[in-house]
N, C-alpha and C positions, 0 to 999 in steps of 0.2 A: 273650283279649280278644275281645269280641263285635263284630260289625259294627254300624255305625251308619247308618241309612237316611239318605242324603244328599238325595235328591230323587225325585220321581215324574214321568215324562214321559208326556204326553197327545198322541195324535195329532189333528189337527184340520185343517179347511179354512183357518183363518186364525189363526196362533199369537198375534199381537198382540191381536187382538179377544179371544180366549178368556182370555188372561192378564189383560186388563182387566176381563173380566166376573167372574172368580173373585176378583180383589182387590176389586173394589167389593162383591161379594156378602158378603165376610167381613171387610171393613174392613181388608184387607191392602194391599199396593202391589205395583206392577209393579216388579221390580227388574233387568230387562234386556230389551231389544228388539233382535234382531239380523235384520232382515229379509233381509240378503244370505245368511243361512243358513236362513230360513225358522223362526226359533226366538225364543222369548220366555219369560221366567220370572215367577214371582209369589211373594211371601212371603205365606203363607197360614196363619194360626192357628199360627205358629211352625215351619211346614214350607215346603218349596220345591216348587211344582208348576211343571214345565217343559212347554212346549207347542212341538210341532213341526208345521209345516205339512207336509202330505203331498198329493202330486198324486193326483187321482181319489178324494179322501176320500169315504167312504161312511159316513153317519151310522148309528149303532146304532138298532135299533128295539125298544123295551121294550114289552112283555115277550117279544115274539117273538124268535126266534133265527134269522131269515134273515140279519141282520147283527147279530151278538151285541154285548152292551153294552160289552164290553173292560173296563171297570172301573165301579165305582158308589161314590161318595162319600156319606157320611152326615154331616150337620152337626146337631148339637143347638142348638136356638134357644130363647130365653125366651117367645116369642109366635109360635105357628105362623102365625096369620093375617097378622100384621104382616110377619114374614119371607116368607111367600109372596107377598104384594103387593110386597115390595121386590124379590124375585127376578124376578117378571113384570115389574115396571117396568125392570129391567136387561136384559130379553130373554129370559128362561127361559119356559118354558111349563109348565103344569100338565099332567100326563100324563092322556090320556083314560081310562085303565084305572088304577084304584086298587085295591090289595088290600082285599078285604072286611073290614070291621070294623077296619082300621088305624087307629092314633092318630097316625101319621107320614103326610106327603104326599109323593108322587113327582113330581118335575118333571124336565124336561129342559133342559139349557144350550142356547146358541144353535146349537150343533153337533149337538144331539140326544143327547149323553151323558146318562143317567139320574142323578139325585142325589135323596136324601131330606133333607126337612127334619123334624126330630123334636123333640117337646117335651121339657121338662126331666124329665117324670115317666117318660119311657120309660127303663126301666133295661137293657133287652136291645136289641141291635142288630137292626133289621128283617131278617126271614128272607127270603132271596132264592129265587127260582124256578129 
């Protein structure tokens, strides 16, 4: 029997805030908030993302490596411009540096974790540095 991925846990400065961000970004829902443990979870596109508040959280710096990105999520979206506008409205920022000639867009969530919005025509995942 093969293992099944149950969830993915992400360190953050504020677990509840980041769970709400990803739930709102993807049309998912916050499935648990446990402030006494510094923990929250969200159902995102059929998967569970868990968030844990960590003391002295240091945001990743993309594409630099002084504070590595830790993880990178890619979301395929039907309309890149509309999805970017939606993400920015929720608190994301468009990364200052974008890969040359890329058809996808790199953004950072409210805690600085990078993620990509990819158009439907993108058949291969974005290449990372």
